ROSE-4610 file (N, C-alpha, C; in Angstrom, 1 decimal, always signed):
// ROSE-4610
residu = [M/M/M/P/P/P/Q/Q/Q/L/L/L/N/N/N/P/P/P/N/N/N/P/P/P/W/W/W/F/F/F/F/F/F/I/I/I/M/M/M/L/L/L/T/T/T/S/S/S/W/W/W/L/L/L/T/T/T/F/F/F/S/S/S/F/F/F/I/I/I/I/I/I/Q/Q/Q/P/P/P/K/K/K/L/L/L/L/L/L/S/S/S/F/F/F/T/T/T/P/P/P/Y/Y/Y/N/N/N/P/P/P/L/L/L/S/S/S/N/N/N/K/K/K/T/T/T/P/P/P/L/L/L/P/P/P/T/T/T/K/K/K/T/T/T/T/T/T/P/P/P/W/W/W/T/T/T/W/W/W/P/P/P/W/W/W/F/F/F]
num = [1/1/1/2/2/2/3/3/3/4/4/4/5/5/5/6/6/6/7/7/7/8/8/8/9/9/9/10/10/10/11/11/11/12/12/12/13/13/13/14/14/14/15/15/15/16/16/16/17/17/17/18/18/18/19/19/19/20/20/20/21/21/21/22/22/22/23/23/23/24/24/24/25/25/25/26/26/26/27/27/27/28/28/28/29/29/29/30/30/30/31/31/31/32/32/32/33/33/33/34/34/34/35/35/35/36/36/36/37/37/37/38/38/38/39/39/39/40/40/40/41/41/41/42/42/42/43/43/43/44/44/44/45/45/45/46/46/46/47/47/47/48/48/48/49/49/49/50/50/50/51/51/51/52/52/52/53/53/53/54/54/54/55/55/55]
x = [+8.4/+7.1/+7.0/+6.1/+6.0/+5.6/+5.0/+4.7/+5.9/+7.0/+8.2/+9.0/+8.6/+9.3/+8.8/+9.6/+9.1/+9.2/+9.6/+10.0/+8.9/+7.7/+6.7/+6.0/+5.8/+5.0/+5.7/+7.0/+7.7/+7.7/+7.9/+7.9/+6.5/+5.5/+4.1/+3.9/+4.3/+4.1/+4.9/+6.1/+7.0/+6.5/+6.0/+5.5/+4.2/+3.4/+2.1/+2.4/+3.3/+3.7/+4.3/+5.2/+5.8/+4.8/+3.9/+2.8/+2.0/+1.6/+0.8/+1.6/+2.9/+3.6/+4.0/+4.3/+4.8/+3.7/+2.6/+1.7/+0.3/-0.2/-1.6/-1.6/-0.7/-0.7/-0.5/+0.4/+0.4/-0.8/-1.5/-2.7/-3.8/-3.9/-4.9/-4.6/-3.4/-3.0/-3.2/-3.3/-3.4/-4.8/-5.8/-7.2/-7.3/-8.1/-8.4/-9.7/-9.8/-11.0/-12.1/-13.3/-14.5/-14.7/-14.4/-14.6/-13.2/-12.6/-11.3/-11.4/-10.4/-10.4/-10.4/-11.1/-11.1/-10.4/-9.9/-9.2/-10.1/-11.4/-12.3/-12.5/-12.7/-13.0/-14.5/-14.8/-16.2/-17.0/-18.2/-19.0/-19.6/-19.6/-20.2/-21.7/-22.2/-23.6/-24.3/-25.4/-26.1/-27.2/-27.1/-28.1/-29.1/-30.3/-31.3/-31.6/-31.8/-32.1/-33.4/-33.5/-34.8/-35.6/-36.9/-37.8/-38.6/-38.3/-39.1/-40.4/-41.5/-42.8/-43.0/-42.3/-42.6/-41.8/-41.0/-40.2/-40.7]
y = [+16.5/+16.3/+14.8/+14.1/+12.7/+12.4/+13.4/+13.1/+12.9/+13.4/+13.3/+12.0/+11.3/+10.1/+8.9/+8.5/+7.5/+6.1/+5.9/+4.6/+3.6/+3.8/+2.7/+2.7/+3.9/+4.0/+3.6/+3.8/+3.4/+1.9/+1.2/-0.3/-0.8/-0.2/-0.6/-0.4/+0.8/+1.1/+0.1/-0.1/-1.0/-2.4/-2.9/-4.2/-4.4/-3.4/-3.4/-3.4/-2.6/-2.5/-3.8/-4.4/-5.6/-6.7/-6.7/-7.7/-7.6/-6.4/-6.2/-6.6/-6.2/-6.4/-7.8/-8.6/-9.9/-11.0/-10.7/-11.8/-11.5/-10.3/-10.0/-9.7/-8.9/-8.5/-9.7/-10.6/-11.8/-12.6/-12.7/-13.5/-12.8/-11.4/-10.7/-10.7/-10.6/-10.6/-11.9/-13.0/-14.3/-14.6/-13.8/-14.0/-13.6/-14.3/-13.9/-13.2/-12.1/-11.4/-12.1/-11.8/-12.5/-12.1/-10.9/-10.4/-10.0/-10.9/-10.6/-9.7/-8.9/-7.9/-8.7/-8.1/-8.7/-7.8/-8.4/-7.7/-7.1/-7.4/-6.9/-5.4/-4.9/-3.4/-3.2/-2.3/-2.1/-1.5/-2.0/-1.5/-0.1/+0.8/+2.1/+2.0/+2.6/+2.5/+3.6/+3.3/+4.2/+4.8/+6.1/+6.8/+7.6/+7.6/+8.4/+9.7/+10.8/+12.0/+11.9/+12.5/+12.6/+13.7/+13.3/+14.3/+14.9/+16.1/+16.8/+17.3/+17.0/+17.4/+18.9/+19.6/+21.0/+21.9/+21.3/+22.2/+22.1]
z = [+18.0/+17.2/+16.8/+17.3/+17.0/+15.5/+14.8/+13.4/+12.5/+12.9/+12.1/+12.4/+13.4/+13.7/+12.8/+11.8/+10.9/+11.3/+12.6/+13.1/+12.9/+13.5/+13.3/+12.0/+11.4/+10.2/+8.9/+8.9/+7.7/+7.6/+8.6/+8.6/+8.2/+8.7/+8.3/+6.8/+6.3/+4.9/+4.0/+4.4/+3.6/+3.6/+4.7/+4.8/+4.0/+4.0/+3.3/+1.8/+1.3/-0.1/-0.6/+0.2/-0.2/-0.2/+0.7/+0.7/-0.5/-0.9/-2.1/-3.3/-3.4/-4.6/-4.9/-3.8/-4.0/-3.8/-3.1/-2.8/-3.5/-3.3/-3.7/-5.2/-5.7/-7.1/-8.1/-7.9/-8.8/-8.8/-7.7/-7.7/-8.4/-8.3/-9.1/-10.6/-10.9/-12.4/-13.0/-12.3/-12.9/-13.4/-13.0/-13.4/-14.9/-15.6/-17.0/-17.0/-17.8/-17.9/-18.5/-18.2/-18.8/-20.2/-20.5/-21.9/-22.5/-23.1/-23.6/-24.8/-25.1/-26.2/-27.5/-28.4/-29.8/-30.7/-31.8/-32.9/-33.9/-33.8/-34.9/-34.8/-35.9/-35.9/-35.7/-34.9/-34.6/-35.8/-36.0/-37.1/-36.8/-37.7/-37.4/-37.2/-36.2/-36.0/-36.8/-37.5/-38.3/-37.4/-37.2/-36.4/-37.3/-36.9/-37.6/-36.7/-37.4/-36.6/-36.0/-34.8/-34.1/-34.7/-35.0/-35.5/-34.4/-34.0/-32.9/-33.4/-32.7/-33.3/-33.1/-32.3/-32.1/-33.0/-33.9/-34.8/-36.2]
């Protein structure tokens, strides 16, 4: 059964994970987000109830 032969696919998977882990991931993590998190507590929003005309 050729599906059980890991010879070509294991090397491809290992190479792709190593490429992602050592090359692509550090480049992606070096970007700073546009909206950094703030330490301010959010203000509670005051909501008014909706007055339904048919009730």
